[in-house]
N, C-alpha and C positions, 0 to 999 in steps of 0.2 A: 861313404858307405851306402849302397842299397838296401834299404829294408824289404824283406821278403813278406809277402802277403800271408797271412794266416789262412790255412784251407780248414772249411768245416767238416761236417761229416754228415752222413745220411743213415738214418735207422729206420729199418721196415718193422713197423709195430703191428703185431697181430692185436686186434681189439676184442677178439671172442664174438660169439653170436648175437648179442644184443644186451643182456644184462651187465650194466656197469659194475656189479659185484664180481664179475668174472674176469675183470681186468687184473692182470698179474701186477706185483709189485715193480717188476723191471719194466713193464710198459709204462706205469705211472711215472717212474723216474725218468723214462725217455721223454715222455711228453713234458715233464717240469723242466727239461733242459731245452727245449725246442724254441727256435726261434720262428720256425715256419712249420704249420701242420698242412699236410696235403692228404686229403681224404676222399675216399670213394662215396659218391653221390648216394649209393645204397646204404650207407651206413645209418642206423637208426637215430633219430633225432635225440632221443633221450641219452644214449651212448655217446654220441658226439658232445653234447652239453656237459656231460659228466668229465669226458677227457678235457675239454678246454677249461673247465673249472680247476683243473689241477696245472694248467698251463700258466706262463708268465703273462701279466696283464697285457702286454704289448705283441704278444705272439700274433704273427699273421696266419689266418685260417683260410684255406681256399679249397676248391674241388679238383680232383684230378681229372682231366679231360683229355680224350683222344685216345690213340693207340699207346702199347707199352712204350715204344720209343719216344713218342712225343712227352710222356710223363716223365720218362728217364731224364731227358734234356732239362725238364723244369727243375728235378732234383739236383742234377749235376750243376746247373747254373747257380742255383742257391748255395751249393756247398763250395763251389770255386769262389764266391763273393764273401766267404768266411762264415757263413751261417750255418747253424745246426737245424736239419732237416729232418722231421718226423714223417714218414710214409705210413698213414694209418690205414689198416686194412681189416675189413670185417673176417671174423675167423682167424685162421692161421694164414701168415702170408705165402709159405711154401706150398699150399693146397691149391692154390690157384694159379693155372697156366700164365696168365697175363702178368701176374705179380713176378713169378719167376723169370719172366723175360725181362720185366724191368730190373731185377737184381742181376742178370746176366750182363745187361748193358752198363750197369754201374761197375760191376767187377772187371770189365774190360778196361776202366780206367784207374788212375792211381789214388782216386777219392777214397778215404776210408769208409767202410760201411759195417753195418751188424744187421742181424735178424732177430728179433723179439718174438719168439712163437707165442701164439694165442690158442686159446680152446677152439677146435675146429667147428664149424656152424654144424655138420651133421651130428658129430658126437655130443656136441652141447645140447642141442635140441632134443635128440632122441633121450638123453639122460634126463632132461627136465619133463619130457613127455612120459617117462616111465616106461620105455620100451629099449631094455638092455640089447647092445649089438652083439655082445658075446666076443669070443677071442676070435673066431674065423668070420671075417666080415668083409664086405666088399662096398666101397663107397664111391659114388660116381656123381661128379659135379656136371650137370647138364648145361651145355653151352650153345651147342649145335645139335638139334634132335636128329637131323639127316646123317650126322657122323657116328651115332651111337651104334654099338654092337649088340643087339638085343638078344641074339643067340647066346653070345658070351655071357650076358648079365642073367639069363634064364639058367644056364648050365653051372654057374658058380655055387659051391657049397656054402653053408652058413647063411648070414643075413645079408640083405642087400638094402643099402640106404641111398636115396638120391636126393640132391639138392637141385630145384629147378625153378624157373619162373613158372608163376601160376598159368600163364597163357600157353605153356608147354604141355601142360598135363594131359589134355585129350591126345596128343601124339604120342606121348610116352605111353599111356595106357594101351593105345592101339598097337604100338610096337611090341609090349611085353605079351600082349594077347597073341599076336601072330607069331611070336617066337615060341609058343607053346606054354606060356604060363596060364594056369587055371584062372577062369574068371571070378572063381568063387574063394581065391586065395585072400587071406585077411591081411588088410594094409591099413597103414595108420599115416594120416596126413595132417601136418602141424604147419600154422601159420604164425607170424610174428613171435617166432621161437625164443624163449628165455625172457620175453618182456611182460609187462603188466598186463597185456592183451594176448597173450598166447592162446589160441584157440586149436584144439585136436578132435579129429573124427575118427572113429574106428569103422572101416568100411570093408567091402569086398572089391577086388581090382575092377569088377564091372560097374560098380557104382561109386567109383572114386571121385569122378568129376562132379557127380550130384553132392557127395559129402563135402568137397572143397568150396561150394557156393559161399559166397561172402569173404573168402580168403584171398588176399592179393599179395602182390610182391613174390619174394623168395619162399618157396615152400620146402618142407622136407618130407619125404615119403620114406616110411619104414616096412619092410617085408621080411618076414622071417618069424622064428619060434619066440623071440623077445616080445613081440607084439601082444601075444596072449597074456603076458604078465602085466600090462598095463593097468588092469583093474585093482591089482595089489601094489604096485610100484608106482603109481602116478601121485606125485607129491605136490608138484608146483601148483597145478591148477586143482587140487583137492584141499588147499588151505582154506579155513573158514570163512574168510572175507574176499576169496579170489574173485576178481570182477566187479567188487563193490565200488561204486564211485561214493567217496565218502567227503562232505564238506568239512573243512577245519577252520572254524572261525575264532581265530585268536590273534593276539598281538604278533606282528610279523617275526619278532625274536623268538617267541615261543612255539611257533608251530613247527619248526623242524623236527625236534623230538618226538612230537606226537605222530608226524608224517611217517617218520622213520619206523615207528613201532607199528603203524597202519600197514605199511609196506611189507614188513615182516609177516603179517597175518594174510598178505596177499590183496589188500585193497589198494585202489587208486585215489590217493589224496588229492584234493584241490584247496589250496590254502587261501583264504579269503580273509585279509587283515580287517578286523571290525573294531578294534582299540589300539589307539595310538598311546604310548606312554611319553609324558613330558614332565620335565622338572616343575616344581612349585613355583607358581607365580613370584613369589617373594621367597628368597633362600633363607632369610634370617632365622626362621624357626627351626630349620634343620641345623643350621651351622650353630645354634646354640645347644641343641641336643648332642651334637657330636663333642662340642667341647665339655659339656656335662658328663659324657662319658669318659673323657680323659681324666676329669677332676674328681671322679668317684661320686657323682651324684645319684647314680641308678644301682639298685640291687639287681634287677631283671631288665632284659631287653626281649621283647616278643615280637617275633616275625610272623606275619600272617601270610606272605606270598613271596616268591622268588623275585619279584619286582621290589618289593621292600628291601631284600638283601641287596639287590644290586644298587639301588639308590644310596644305601648307607655306605658300601664300599667305594661308590664313585665319590662321595663326600671325604672317605677317608684318603683316597688318592689326592684329591685337591688338597688335602692339609698335610700330606705326606705322612699319613698313619699307616699302620698294617694291624695284623689280628692281635698284636700285644695291648692293644687300645681297650681289648676286652677283658684284661686282667681283672679279676675279682667279681667280674659281673657274670650273672648266670644268664643262661639263654633258654628260652622257651619257642618251639616251632609249632605251627598249626598242623602240620603233616610232614610226611616223608620227603616230599619233594622239595619243600622248604629248607627241611634239615639238611638234606643232600646239597643245596646252594650255600647254605652256611658252612658245611664241612669242606666245601671245595677251596675255602678261604683258610682253612686250616683250624677251624674252631669246632667245637661238637657241642650240641644243644643237650641240656641237663633235662629238658622236658619235653614229651611229646604226649598228645591224647592217647590214653589207653583204649578209648573206643573209637568213636565216630571222629574221622580227621576233619575238623571244622572247628570254627572260634567256640561254639557251643561244648564240643568235646574236650577242647583244651581247658575251658572255664571250668568244666566239671572235675578236672585233675587239678586245677592251680591251688596251691595252699594259700590260706588267708594270711594276713600281716600277723606277724607274732613280735611283739616288742623285745623278747629276749633273743629269739634266735634270728631276727633279722635287724641288722645293724642300720640299714637304710630301708626307708618306707616307699620309695619312689620306683615306678616302673615307666619305661621308655617304650612307647608304642609307635613306630613308624608305619603308616599304613597309606592306602590311596585316598585321595580327596572325597571320593563317593562311598567309602566304606561305611557300614553300619556302625553304630555306637554301642552295640550289645555288649560287646568285649570290655570295652573301657568300663561300661556302667557296672557289669559284673564284677570287676576287679576293684572298684571303689567300694561296693558293697562288702567286699572281703577286707576292707581296711586299708588298701593301697591308695597312694597318690599316684595319678597317672598323666605323663606328658603325652597327650595324644597329637602326634605330629604329624602333618602332611609330608611324605617323603616323595610322593610322585602324584601326578594327576592322570587320570585316564580320560581319554577324549574321543568322540566318535570318529572312525576313520571315513575316508571318501568312500562312496558306493562303489561296488566292483563294476565290471563292464557289463553291458546290456546281455551279452550271451549267458553269463553267470546268474544274473538276475532272473532271466527267464528259465533257466534249470531249476533254481531254487523254488520257484514258483509252480512250474510245470510237472515236477517230480523227476527232474534229471539227475537228482543224486538219491542214491539208495539209503543214506543215513547222514545225520549231521551230529557232530559231537560237541555240546556245551560244556565249558570248564568253569563258568562263572554267571552270576546273574546279568553282568553288564554285557557279556558276549551274547547272550539271549536278546536283551533289549536293543542291543546296536545291530545285530543283524537283521532283526524285524524292522528296524528303523531306517535302515540303509538299502534293504534289499527285499523286504517283504517277508511273510511267513512262509515256513517249508510247506511243500505240498503235503496233503493228508497221508499219501502213502509213504513219505520219507520216514524213517526210523530214526526217532530222537532218542540220543542219549545223552543223559545229564551227570555230572561228576558227584553230584551230592544233592542233600534234601533241599537246600535253600535255592540252588540253581533249578530244581525240577519244580519248586514253588513258582518260581518266576515263570518258566515255560508254561505252566498250566494257566496262570494268571493271563497270560497272553493268548490263551486259546489253543496251545499246542498240546499233543498227546504225548506222555513221556512213555517210552517203550523199554528204556535200559537205565539202570542205576546201580552202580557197584555197591558193594559193602564198605569198601575202603575208598574214601574220596582223594584219589591221585590218578594221574594220567595212565599209567600202566594198568591199573585196575579197571579203568575207563573202557580202554581198547580191549582188555581181555574179556570183558563183560559183554562188549558188542559182538567179539568172536563167538562166544558162547551162545548168544542169541542167534546169531547166523547159523550156527551148527543145529539148532533146534529147527529153525525154518527149514533147513536143508533136509531134515529127517522127515518133517512133515510133507514137504515136496515130493520125497522120494516114495513116499506111500501113496501117492497119487498115480494114476495110470499114466504111463509115459506116452508123450507123441514125438518120437524122433523124427528128424527130417529126412525123408525120402530115403529110409534104409540105414541112415547114419546115426551113430551114437556120438553126440557131441558134448563136450565139457570146456566150457571157455567162460569168457567175460560176461555173458548174459545170465550166468548162474544167480547173481545177485538180485536181478532185476525179476527174473522167475520165481524168487522166493516170496514176492510179494504179491 
C-alpha cells in the first residue's frame, strides 16, 4: 500500500498596523499552529517579535522576497511538503494588491488556504491619531505615484486617507495641489503608526513635507473633517508618559509586570536587570523551616517580598507539598503585591499594614505575643540574605521568637551593554524607577548614577533614603509602596510637567503642530 503524503495549508494573516495589541485572537491561533512564518520586510520589529513569541519554538521565520508569484511559489512549496505556512502581512491581507495576487495564485491550486483579516493600516493609524474617517471615506494605498488619479481623489466626498512611503510625499502633495485641492487644507501626517514611537503632525497641504521631517517609512496622511477633531480625540499620544524612555532596574523575572504597566501609560520601558536571585548557599536552613511548617512549629509566617513567596513555594514543590501545609498557620504580608503572590497559590493573608506598606508599617500593626491567645510563640520570617534586621528585632521586642531564615540570595547582575550605560549617564532616559534599596545600589554599581535631568522615582521611604545617600534627587514617591502606585505616581508627575510645558510659549516646527515621542524630553 502506498502512503499518501500529508498536505499542509496556507494562512494569510493580517497583523494589523503595528501595535501587537491589535493582533486578533484568530491571528495568534494561526501563528501558534505554524511551521513556517513568511513575513513582509516592512513589518515593525516589535510586532514581529510579539508574533514569533507566540509561535512554536522550532518555527522557521523568513522574509518574503520578490514578486507575488515568487512568494506564492514559496508558500505552495511549504504546504506541499506538509507544512503549515503563515503568510504574515502588515494591516489587512486583502487591502494590498500584491497580497491579493498571492492569494489568487494559491487559489488556483488545490492547496487549502484561509485569510485572517487584520486591522487595516489606514483605519488603525487614524484611530490612534484621533482623526475619525467617518462613514463616507476613501482610502488610497500609494504604490506608484504616477498611476494615481489625483482628480478623482480631490473630487470624492467625505474623508481621504492615503498610505504612502515618506519619499513619495512631495509628489503626492504636488499632485493634489495640481488637481485643485487648496494648499490651506488641513492635513494630518502620522509616522510609526500605533507603535510606541508614533508621531503625528497637523499641517496645511502646502506645509506637509516640512511637517513630516524626521518621519520615515510608511506614513498615513488624513484629509477631511475628522482632522479637526484630533485635539479632542487624540488618546494614544496624549497618555501621560507617552514618549518617555523609562529605565526599569529590577530582577529579570519581576520587570515584566512593571513594563506592561508603563506601556499602558505610554512609556517605552528599558529593562536592565540589576539583581539576580539565587538560592541560599546552604539549603539546610530553609529545609528545616519547611519541615517546621508541616509539624506545627510556627504561629505566623511573614512574607516581605514576592521573591520570598516564590522561594517557599519552590521548596514546597521539592518536598511534594501544597497550600495545605499552611493549615493552622497565620500569614502576614508586607504589602499588596506580596499578598497577591501568596493568594496566587491559594492562600489568603490575615494581616497587611493598614498604613505604609513596608516592614515598619507591618511592625506597627503586628500584635504582641499573648500567652493566652497564641498557642505557639514562634514566627517564620523567610527573606533575602541582605535584608535588614529591623523587622525581626521589632517582633522579638513584642515577645515573639523569630526564625529569621535566608530564603534567597540577591547578587549584583552583570553590567548592561555600553550604549545603555552611556544613556544612563548622559540623560538618555527620562525616568528611572527604583523598587528597593538594592536596585539603587546595584544600578549605580554596575552602570553609574543616572543623569541629573532623569526623573528618579522610588517605591518607598527606605528606597528613597538609599537614593539620596548615593547623591540622587528623588522626584517621585507614591503614598502606597507598590508597583502600580509607583507607576501611577510617575504618570501624575508627567502630567504636571506637561501642564507646565503647555503654559510656556510654543515653538512649533515650521508651521507644524507635533505631538509625539519627544514629549517626555521636552518636559525636562
